[in-house]
C-alpha positions in Angstrom: -34.6 142.4 75.9 -33.8 138.7 76.5 -30.6 138.3 77.9 -29.8 135.1 75.7 -30.0 137.7 72.7 -27.8 140.1 74.3 -24.9 137.5 75.1 -25.0 136.1 71.8 -24.7 139.7 70.0 -22.0 140.6 72.5 -20.4 137.6 71.7 -20.5 138.4 68.0 -19.6 142.2 68.5 -16.5 140.9 70.4 -15.6 138.6 67.7 -16.1 141.0 65.0 -13.8 143.7 66.8 -10.8 141.1 67.1 -11.3 140.3 63.5 -11.0 144.2 62.5 -8.1 144.5 65.1 -6.5 141.7 63.6 -6.7 143.0 60.0 -5.4 146.4 60.9 -2.4 144.5 63.2 -1.9 142.9 59.8 -1.8 146.4 58.0 0.7 147.6 60.6 2.9 144.3 60.7 3.2 144.8 56.5 4.7 141.7 56.0 3.1 138.6 54.5 4.9 135.9 57.3 3.6 138.1 60.4 0.1 138.7 58.6 -0.3 134.8 58.1 0.7 134.0 61.8 -1.9 136.5 63.2 -4.6 135.1 60.6 -3.9 131.8 61.5 -4.7 132.8 65.4 -8.0 134.1 64.0 -8.5 130.4 63.3 -9.2 129.9 66.7 -11.7 132.4 67.1 -14.2 131.6 64.7 -15.1 128.1 65.7 -15.2 129.2 69.6 -17.5 131.8 68.7 -19.7 129.7 66.8 -19.8 127.0 69.9 -20.5 129.3 72.4 -23.2 131.6 70.7 -25.1 128.2 69.7 -24.5 126.8 73.1 -26.2 130.3 74.4 -29.2 129.8 71.9 -29.8 126.3 72.6 -29.5 127.0 76.6 -32.4 129.9 75.6 -34.4 127.6 73.6 -34.0 124.4 75.8 -37.6 124.4 77.7 -39.0 125.0 73.8 -37.5 122.5 72.1 -37.7 118.5 72.0 -34.9 116.6 72.7 -35.1 115.2 69.0 -34.6 118.9 67.7 -31.9 119.2 69.9 -29.9 116.3 68.8 -30.3 117.2 65.1 -29.1 120.9 66.2 -25.9 119.3 67.8 -25.8 116.9 64.6 -25.6 120.2 62.7 -23.0 122.1 64.4 -20.8 119.0 64.5 -20.8 118.3 61.0 -20.0 122.3 60.4 -17.2 121.8 62.9 -15.9 118.6 61.3 -16.0 120.6 57.8 -14.3 123.4 59.4 -11.3 121.8 61.2 -10.8 118.5 59.6 -8.0 118.4 57.0 
């Protein structure tokens, strides 16, 4: 199996594990204010995993893609991040 695919899948599994652990922690806390604080911390995880997995994928495809296509991918990811993070 390709090491880039394994790395991307591993990051996603770690991200999912963090999400499930946070949900269980929220249930254990049983208070809205504390659960909201945990949820706010998760806002860091999502975009970070998106950037890391996309970067790993691009490194894996770098020899197969033209510079123009790589630029379009970065533009798309940038638009996603601006849409997610801009208030």
